NUPATI-759165 format. One line per 2 residues: number of its first residue (from 0); for each residue z, x, y of N, C-alpha, C. Coordinates in steps of 0.02 Angstrom, whole numbers. Atoms other than C-alpha are relative to their C-alpha. Example, Ala and Ser with C-alpha at 12.3 -4.5 7.8 and 13.67 -1.06 7.14 Angstrom:
BEGIN
0> 0,45,-59,390,615,-225,0,45,60 | -3,-42,-59,357,684,-53,37,-39,55
% end
This chain:
BEGIN
0> -21,70,4,2290,-2148,-1650,-56,-44,-25 | 57,41,19,2118,-2225,-1663,-21,17,-71
2> 19,-21,68,2082,-2123,-1820,47,-31,-51 | -49,29,46,2242,-2182,-1902,-11,-75,-8
4> 12,73,4,2208,-2364,-1859,-65,-13,-38 | 63,9,36,2028,-2346,-1919,8,14,-73
6> -9,-16,71,2084,-2265,-2081,41,-53,-35 | -39,54,30,2211,-2403,-2110,-44,-60,-14
8> 47,56,10,2075,-2534,-2087,-45,16,-59 | 42,-20,56,1964,-2436,-2206,38,-4,-66
10> -42,3,60,2107,-2423,-2330,9,-71,-24 | -9,70,18,2137,-2610,-2326,-64,-27,-30
12> 64,24,27,1952,-2644,-2353,-15,30,-68 | 16,-34,63,1937,-2516,-2494,46,-21,-57
14> -47,14,55,2094,-2558,-2593,28,-70,1 | -28,67,-6,2143,-2729,-2531,72,0,23
16> -69,-3,-25,2314,-2667,-2475,6,61,46 | -8,-57,-45,2370,-2554,-2333,40,57,-32
18> -39,-58,22,2432,-2378,-2369,59,8,47 | -60,-8,-42,2604,-2335,-2306,26,71,-6
20> -36,-63,2,2705,-2180,-2264,-45,61,2 | 34,-64,1,2646,-2004,-2300,-71,-7,-27
22> 66,12,28,2499,-2067,-2403,-49,-24,53 | 43,27,-53,2430,-2162,-2253,-18,54,50
24> 14,-52,-48,2446,-2013,-2136,-49,52,-27 | 44,-49,31,2364,-1892,-2256,-70,-29,-8
26> 65,33,7,2225,-2016,-2292,-35,-6,67 | 29,6,-67,2199,-2043,-2106,-28,66,25
28> 23,-66,-21,2184,-1857,-2074,-64,19,-37 | 60,-17,40,2060,-1833,-2216,-59,-42,22
30> 55,43,-23,1956,-1981,-2161,-22,18,70 | 16,-22,-68,1965,-1920,-1981,-45,62,-2
32> 43,-59,7,1894,-1751,-2033,-68,-18,-30 | 64,22,28,1760,-1839,-2135,-44,-29,55
34> 39,29,-55,1706,-1939,-1983,-21,55,50 | 16,-55,-45,1714,-1783,-1874,-58,42,-28
36> 55,-37,32,1603,-1691,-1999,-65,-38,4 | 61,41,-5,1480,-1836,-2001,-29,1,70
38> 23,-1,-70,1471,-1841,-1811,-30,68,16 | 25,-67,-11,1448,-1652,-1806,-69,9,-32
40> 64,-5,35,1307,-1662,-1934,-55,-38,38 | 49,39,-38,1219,-1797,-1832,-19,37,65
42> 14,-37,-62,1234,-1694,-1671,-44,60,-15 | 41,-58,18,1164,-1539,-1757,-70,-22,-19
44> 66,25,19,1021,-1639,-1833,-40,-20,62 | 35,20,-62,978,-1711,-1662,-21,62,40
46> 17,-61,-37,982,-1538,-1582,-59,35,-33 | 57,-30,35,865,-1470,-1716,-63,-40,13
48> 59,42,-12,747,-1617,-1693,-26,9,71 | 21,-9,-69,744,-1596,-1504,-34,68,9
50> 30,-67,-6,709,-1409,-1519,-69,1,-33 | 64,2,35,569,-1442,-1644,-53,-36,42
52> 47,40,-40,488,-1575,-1534,-20,38,63 | 16,-39,-60,501,-1465,-1378,-48,57,-17
54> 44,-53,21,418,-1323,-1472,-71,-25,-13 | 66,29,13,276,-1434,-1530,-35,-19,65
56> 30,19,-64,248,-1501,-1355,-22,62,38 | 16,-62,-36,252,-1326,-1280,-63,33,-30
58> 58,-32,30,126,-1257,-1406,-63,-41,12 | 58,42,-13,11,-1407,-1381,-23,9,72
60> 18,-10,-71,17,-1382,-1192,-34,67,10 | 29,-66,-8,-21,-1196,-1207,-71,1,-28
62> 66,2,30,-168,-1228,-1324,-49,-38,44 | 45,40,-41,-241,-1363,-1213,-15,35,66
64> 11,-36,-61,-220,-1254,-1058,-51,56,-12 | 47,-53,16,-311,-1109,-1141,-70,-28,-10
66> 65,29,12,-454,-1219,-1201,-30,-25,66 | 23,26,-65,-467,-1301,-1029,-27,58,43
68> 21,-57,-41,-478,-1132,-942,-63,33,-27 | 60,-30,30,-605,-1061,-1063,-61,-45,10
70> 56,46,-12,-711,-1217,-1047,-23,4,73 | 18,-8,-70,-704,-1200,-858,-41,63,12
72> 38,-62,-8,-760,-1020,-868,-71,-6,-29 | 66,9,29,-903,-1066,-984,-45,-43,46
74> 38,43,-44,-957,-1204,-867,-23,38,63 | 18,-39,-58,-953,-1087,-717,-55,51,-17
76> 52,-48,21,-1054,-957,-813,-67,-35,-11 | 62,36,14,-1181,-1086,-872,-32,-27,63
78> 28,24,-64,-1201,-1154,-695,-24,56,45 | 21,-57,-41,-1232,-978,-629,49,19,53
80> -50,-17,-50,-1073,-971,-526,36,65,-16 | -30,-63,21,-1010,-821,-626,-54,42,-34
82> 45,-45,37,-1106,-669,-684,29,10,-69 | -24,-12,68,-1091,-619,-866,58,49,0
84> -55,-49,-5,-980,-471,-818,64,-34,25 | -58,36,-26,-864,-582,-716,29,-46,-53
86> -22,45,53,-857,-708,-857,40,38,-53 | -33,-39,52,-811,-574,-985,68,26,23
88> -63,-25,-27,-676,-501,-872,52,-55,3 | -47,56,-5,-595,-670,-838,19,-27,-69
90> -14,24,68,-610,-722,-1020,50,46,-35 | -47,-48,31,-522,-562,-1078,70,-10,29
92> -66,11,-31,-381,-594,-952,34,-62,-29 | -29,62,28,-356,-772,-1016,23,11,-71
94> -18,-12,69,-355,-716,-1196,61,46,-4 | -58,-45,-1,-234,-573,-1157,63,-37,19
96> -59,39,-20,-115,-693,-1068,22,-47,-55 | -17,47,53,-123,-817,-1210,31,36,-60
98> -25,-38,57,-89,-681,-1340,59,45,18 | -56,-41,-22,48,-599,-1240,-19,71,17
100> 23,-66,-21,-58,-451,-1187,-19,46,-58 | 16,-42,58,-95,-389,-1365,-74,6,-13
102> 72,0,16,-281,-431,-1371,-38,48,43
% end
């Protein structure tokens, strides 16, 4: 109903006269699908943008967490709170966790 009314208003604006009969119904359906396609495209674009932003935030957080932890380990080693062997063991664990266990 709303699509048909909207398409009639669009028809009047585009041609200066309302469409009637079968022509108006077919035009309304086509314009309704056009609007539906446009809305679907906007929703998909928003979903892609949200996924991209979440990925960037997640990677930034992981990088900053790794740097923070390595800096802490270096500080503890430099202050003498960790031996060189302890530092190397903990550093390897952090790097392995960050790389998914491949390093």
